C-alpha positions as CSV (number, residue, x, y, z in Angstrom):
1,M,2.0,30.8,-11.5
2,I,0.7,29.0,-8.4
3,I,-1.3,25.8,-8.9
4,P,-3.3,24.8,-5.8
5,K,-3.6,21.2,-4.6
6,K,-6.8,19.1,-4.5
7,I,-8.1,15.7,-3.4
8,P,-9.6,13.4,-6.0
9,L,-13.4,13.3,-5.8
10,A,-14.7,13.5,-9.3
11,N,-14.9,10.7,-11.9
12,I,-13.1,12.5,-14.7
13,P,-12.6,13.0,-17.6
14,T,-16.3,13.2,-18.2
15,P,-17.4,12.4,-21.8
16,V,-18.2,14.7,-24.7
17,E,-21.2,13.3,-26.5
18,L,-22.6,14.1,-30.0
19,V,-26.4,14.5,-29.4
20,K,-29.2,14.9,-31.9
21,F,-32.4,16.7,-31.0
22,K,-35.2,17.8,-33.4
23,G,-33.0,17.1,-36.4
24,K,-30.1,19.2,-35.1
25,N,-26.7,17.9,-33.9
26,F,-24.7,19.3,-31.1
27,F,-21.9,18.4,-28.6
28,M,-22.6,18.1,-24.9
29,K,-20.0,17.9,-22.2
30,R,-21.5,15.5,-19.6
31,D,-20.4,17.0,-16.3
32,D,-23.5,15.5,-14.8
33,L,-21.5,12.3,-14.8
34,T,-18.7,13.3,-12.4
35,G,-20.1,10.7,-9.9
36,M,-23.3,9.3,-8.3
37,E,-23.8,10.9,-5.0
38,L,-21.2,13.5,-5.9
39,S,-22.6,14.3,-9.3
40,G,-22.4,17.6,-11.2
41,N,-20.1,20.6,-11.6
42,K,-19.8,21.3,-7.8
43,V,-17.5,18.3,-7.3
44,R,-14.7,19.8,-9.3
45,K,-14.7,22.9,-7.1
46,L,-14.9,20.8,-3.9
47,E,-11.8,18.9,-4.8
48,Y,-9.9,22.1,-4.1
49,L,-12.0,23.4,-1.2
50,I,-12.2,20.2,0.8
51,Y,-8.4,19.8,0.4
52,Q,-8.0,23.2,2.0
53,A,-10.5,22.4,4.8
54,K,-8.5,19.3,5.6
55,K,-5.2,21.3,5.5
56,E,-6.7,23.7,8.0
57,R,-7.9,20.8,10.1
58,A,-11.4,22.0,10.1
59,D,-13.9,20.3,12.5
60,L,-16.8,21.6,10.5
61,V,-17.6,22.9,7.0
62,F,-20.3,25.6,6.7
63,T,-22.0,26.3,3.4
64,D,-25.3,27.6,2.1
65,G,-27.9,27.4,-0.7
66,G,-31.5,26.8,-1.5
67,D,-33.3,23.8,0.1
68,Q,-32.6,21.9,-3.1
69,S,-29.1,23.1,-3.5
70,N,-26.9,20.7,-5.6
71,H,-23.8,22.4,-4.1
72,A,-25.0,21.9,-0.5
73,R,-25.6,18.2,-1.1
74,A,-22.3,17.7,-2.8
75,T,-20.5,19.5,0.0
76,V,-22.1,17.3,2.7
77,I,-21.0,14.1,0.8
78,A,-17.5,15.4,-0.1
79,A,-16.9,16.5,3.5
80,A,-18.1,13.1,4.8
81,K,-15.5,11.4,2.6
82,A,-12.9,13.6,4.2
83,G,-14.1,12.9,7.7
84,I,-15.5,16.4,8.3
85,K,-19.0,17.3,9.5
86,T,-21.2,19.8,7.7
87,R,-23.6,22.4,8.7
88,L,-25.9,23.8,6.0
89,F,-27.7,27.2,6.0
90,L,-30.6,26.7,3.6
91,W,-33.1,29.1,2.2
92,G,-36.5,27.3,2.6
93,K,-38.5,25.2,5.1
94,D,-37.9,21.8,6.6
95,K,-40.1,19.0,5.1
96,P,-40.9,15.8,7.0
97,N,-41.0,13.9,3.7
98,A,-37.9,15.5,2.2
99,D,-36.9,14.5,-1.3
100,G,-34.2,15.3,-3.8
101,N,-31.1,17.0,-2.5
102,L,-32.6,17.8,0.9
103,F,-33.3,14.1,1.4
104,L,-29.6,13.3,0.7
105,D,-28.5,16.2,3.0
106,K,-30.3,14.4,5.8
107,V,-29.2,10.9,4.9
108,F,-25.5,12.0,5.0
109,G,-25.9,13.6,8.4
110,A,-25.8,17.3,7.8
111,E,-26.9,19.7,10.5
112,I,-29.3,22.1,8.8
113,T,-30.4,25.6,9.7
114,F,-33.4,26.8,7.7
115,L,-33.6,30.5,6.8
116,S,-36.4,32.7,5.5
117,R,-35.8,34.6,2.3
118,S,-35.0,37.8,4.3
119,E,-32.7,35.9,6.6
120,Y,-30.9,34.3,3.7
121,S,-30.1,37.7,2.3
122,R,-27.5,38.0,5.1
123,V,-26.5,34.3,5.1
124,N,-22.7,35.1,4.9
125,D,-23.0,37.3,8.0
126,I,-24.9,34.5,9.8
127,M,-22.3,31.9,8.9
128,F,-19.3,34.0,9.9
129,E,-21.0,35.0,13.2
130,E,-21.6,31.4,14.0
131,R,-18.0,30.5,13.1
132,A,-16.8,33.2,15.5
133,R,-19.0,31.7,18.2
134,L,-17.7,28.2,17.7
135,S,-14.1,29.4,17.4
136,K,-14.4,30.6,21.0
137,L,-15.3,27.1,22.0
138,G,-12.2,25.7,20.3
139,K,-13.9,24.5,17.0
140,K,-12.3,25.2,13.6
141,V,-14.9,26.0,10.9
142,Y,-14.1,26.3,7.2
143,V,-16.7,28.4,5.3
144,I,-17.6,27.7,1.7
145,P,-19.7,30.4,0.0
146,A,-22.7,29.3,-2.2
147,G,-21.7,27.2,-5.1
148,G,-18.1,26.9,-4.0
149,S,-17.5,30.0,-6.0
150,T,-14.2,31.3,-4.6
151,T,-10.9,32.1,-6.3
152,L,-9.8,28.7,-5.1
153,G,-13.0,26.8,-5.9
154,I,-13.1,28.0,-9.5
155,W,-9.9,26.1,-10.2
156,G,-12.2,23.1,-10.8
157,Y,-13.1,24.8,-14.1
158,V,-9.7,26.4,-14.8
159,S,-8.4,22.8,-15.0
160,F,-11.5,21.6,-16.8
161,M,-10.5,23.5,-19.9
162,S,-7.3,21.4,-20.2
163,E,-9.4,18.2,-20.0
164,L,-11.8,19.5,-22.6
165,S,-9.0,20.5,-25.0
166,S,-7.7,16.9,-24.9
167,Q,-11.1,15.8,-26.1
168,I,-12.1,18.3,-28.7
169,N,-10.3,20.8,-31.0
170,L,-11.2,24.1,-29.2
171,S,-10.4,26.1,-32.3
172,K,-13.4,24.5,-34.1
173,F,-15.8,25.9,-31.5
174,T,-16.9,29.5,-31.0
175,G,-18.6,29.1,-27.7
176,I,-19.6,27.1,-24.6
177,T,-23.1,27.6,-23.1
178,L,-23.8,26.8,-19.5
179,A,-26.1,27.8,-16.6
180,A,-24.8,30.5,-14.2
181,G,-25.9,30.6,-10.6
182,S,-23.1,31.8,-8.3
183,G,-20.8,32.3,-11.4
184,G,-17.9,30.2,-10.4
185,T,-18.0,27.7,-13.3
186,A,-18.1,30.4,-15.9
187,A,-15.3,32.3,-14.2
188,G,-13.1,29.2,-14.2
189,L,-13.9,28.6,-17.9
190,L,-12.8,32.1,-18.8
191,I,-9.4,31.6,-17.2
192,G,-9.0,28.1,-18.4
193,A,-9.6,29.2,-22.0
194,L,-7.0,32.0,-21.6
195,L,-4.4,29.5,-20.4
196,Q,-5.3,27.2,-23.3
197,K,-4.8,30.2,-25.6
198,S,-8.3,29.7,-26.9
199,R,-10.6,32.5,-28.1
200,I,-13.8,30.5,-27.3
201,K,-16.6,32.6,-25.8
202,I,-18.4,31.7,-22.6
203,F,-22.2,32.1,-22.8
204,A,-23.6,32.1,-19.2
205,V,-27.3,31.7,-18.9
206,N,-28.4,33.7,-15.8
207,V,-30.7,31.7,-13.5
208,L,-30.5,33.7,-10.2
209,Y,-29.2,37.3,-10.1
210,S,-29.7,40.3,-12.4
211,A,-27.7,40.2,-15.6
212,E,-25.5,43.0,-14.4
213,E,-24.8,41.3,-11.0
214,I,-23.9,37.9,-12.4
215,R,-21.6,39.4,-14.9
216,R,-19.9,41.4,-12.2
217,K,-19.6,38.3,-10.0
218,I,-18.1,36.2,-12.8
219,L,-15.5,38.8,-13.8
220,H,-14.5,39.6,-10.2
221,L,-14.0,35.9,-9.4
222,A,-11.9,35.5,-12.6
223,E,-9.8,38.6,-11.9
224,G,-9.3,37.6,-8.3
225,C,-8.1,34.2,-9.3
226,I,-5.6,35.6,-11.8
227,L,-4.2,37.9,-9.1
228,D,-4.2,35.3,-6.2
229,Y,-2.4,32.6,-8.2
230,K,-0.2,34.9,-10.3
231,L,-1.6,33.5,-13.6
232,P,0.1,34.6,-16.9
233,C,-3.0,35.9,-18.6
234,K,-5.2,39.0,-18.9
235,L,-8.9,38.8,-18.7
236,N,-10.8,39.7,-21.9
237,E,-14.3,40.8,-20.8
238,S,-15.7,40.4,-24.3
239,S,-15.2,36.7,-24.0
240,L,-18.2,36.6,-21.6
241,E,-21.8,37.0,-22.7
242,I,-24.7,36.8,-20.3
243,I,-27.9,35.3,-21.7
244,D,-30.7,36.7,-19.6
245,G,-34.5,36.2,-19.3
246,Y,-34.6,32.4,-18.9
247,S,-35.4,32.4,-15.2
248,A,-38.1,35.1,-15.0
249,E,-40.3,32.6,-13.1
250,G,-37.7,32.7,-10.3
251,Y,-34.8,30.5,-9.3
252,K,-36.9,27.9,-7.4
253,N,-39.5,27.7,-10.2
254,I,-39.7,26.6,-13.8
255,S,-42.2,27.5,-16.5
256,D,-44.3,24.9,-18.4
257,D,-42.6,25.6,-21.7
258,K,-39.2,24.7,-20.3
259,I,-40.5,21.6,-18.6
260,S,-42.1,20.6,-22.0
261,L,-38.7,21.0,-23.7
262,I,-36.9,19.1,-21.0
263,K,-39.3,16.2,-21.3
264,Q,-39.0,16.1,-25.1
265,F,-35.3,16.1,-24.8
266,A,-35.3,13.3,-22.2
267,V,-37.5,11.1,-24.5
268,S,-35.3,11.9,-27.5
269,S,-31.8,11.6,-26.0
270,G,-32.1,9.7,-22.7
271,I,-30.6,12.7,-20.9
272,L,-32.4,14.4,-18.1
273,L,-32.0,18.1,-17.2
274,D,-32.8,19.7,-13.9
275,P,-35.3,22.5,-13.2
276,A,-33.0,25.1,-11.7
277,Y,-29.9,25.1,-13.9
278,T,-29.5,22.9,-16.9
279,G,-33.1,22.9,-17.9
280,K,-33.2,26.7,-18.1
281,A,-29.8,26.8,-19.8
282,F,-30.8,24.3,-22.4
283,K,-33.9,26.3,-23.3
284,A,-31.6,29.3,-23.9
285,Y,-29.2,27.1,-25.8
286,Y,-32.0,25.7,-28.0
287,D,-33.5,29.2,-28.7
288,N,-30.2,30.9,-29.4
289,F,-28.0,28.2,-31.0
290,L,-29.4,24.8,-31.6
291,S,-32.6,25.9,-33.4
292,K,-30.4,28.1,-35.6
293,S,-28.1,25.2,-36.6
294,K,-25.2,26.5,-34.5
295,G,-24.9,23.5,-32.2
296,M,-21.8,22.1,-33.9
297,K,-19.9,25.3,-33.1
298,N,-21.2,25.9,-29.6
299,L,-20.8,23.2,-26.9
300,F,-23.4,22.7,-24.2
301,L,-22.1,22.1,-20.7
302,H,-24.4,19.8,-18.7
303,T,-23.5,20.8,-15.1
304,G,-25.8,18.2,-13.4
305,G,-28.6,18.7,-10.9
306,L,-30.4,15.4,-11.3
307,Y,-31.6,15.2,-7.7
308,G,-33.3,18.6,-8.0
309,V,-35.8,16.9,-10.4
310,F,-37.3,15.0,-7.5
311,G,-38.3,18.2,-5.8
312,K,-40.4,19.1,-8.8
313,K,-42.0,15.7,-9.5
314,E,-45.5,17.2,-10.0
315,K,-44.2,19.6,-12.7
316,Y,-42.3,16.9,-14.6
317,L,-45.2,14.5,-14.5
318,G,-47.9,17.1,-15.2
319,A,-46.4,19.0,-18.2
């Protein structure tokens, strides 16, 4: 078994809170509290990825995402802490009055290349072609795919399960529900549960790809990690369930019914959920578990995304 090294970036352990909403109790793991600028689930992955970038003496880090990408913003800040510059390849358009994550990308000095939706479909090719060009000029570039979802990056959530098991009795829970974009967090949880010898099920709420594609991505990442790091476990595909249909409006949009639930929850709990990930995941969690009084058996993982709220101010204030 090989355990990769990391640099400390996250404020961990994050708390597990007992929350009450609409007369129902449930447990929430507050991974939105991993930090201020470096908030959310992406930080745990970046602890491993930025360590590797430093080890390889990278001059630049490349990564990609939407124009309100939490991962892109976290990468810029994490790389800055390590003394490395970042170039982002973002799906969207530049805005003179940038807000949310894009505002922070600019404040922390990221170089940004904006791509159309069709261009973004080949973003990995674009990044690696640019890396090859810079390599000829003597520059070392470390490329991090969207969401930090690599077999190294997902160690952030392999190790997370050890942290969680020290806070709660995993045997008393049947599931963990979370949002799934690039799939790395869910993949790490699957492996972490196996290493903890837990039978807990991972319910991944799909927000970006087709249900079949995100399932394939999660399982391939988990299987790749087990092989790359010679982990003493065997993947059980039945431990993963994809909850689909909660992002029909599209990754960059959010429906009024979800906004309404997010605002009700904010007023009730003092906890704010974002429009791309946790807000959609919480609607799925509410429909499938909490409203059916299953919250005490199924933990909700809040993966952050606060700054994305500011890119949807009109929706939050208008609903």
